[in-house]
C-alpha angles and dihedrals in degrees: 000000000000089000090059090051090049093052093046090052090047091052090050091049092050090053095045121098092198093068120085118256096245090057091049091049092049092051090048091051092046092053092041090057100044102042097055090048090054092046094050092046092055092046088053091050091051103044110019107041111078129209096052122130121246092248092054090050090051091049092052090047092054090049089052092051091050094049092045091052091049091050092048089051088051092051091049089052092050093046091048090051094048092050090053091053094054093057 
């Protein structure tokens, strides 16, 4: 729960023009390190660990898709922000 709040605040900081560039870069790096670790961990839970039921594998797969979509949305936001700074 607190992790979701942290990531939401980091995403807001990255989008904000009022925050200094080093802080925005730090938040971008933090999110870019944590999200892929979570995505890879869930993929490992789904496909590598044996003895799980089919429903549990489907649930993990749905979580992976949700996290991947959230991460792609974050990357689009960051790229949109960096394109705006170059102009």
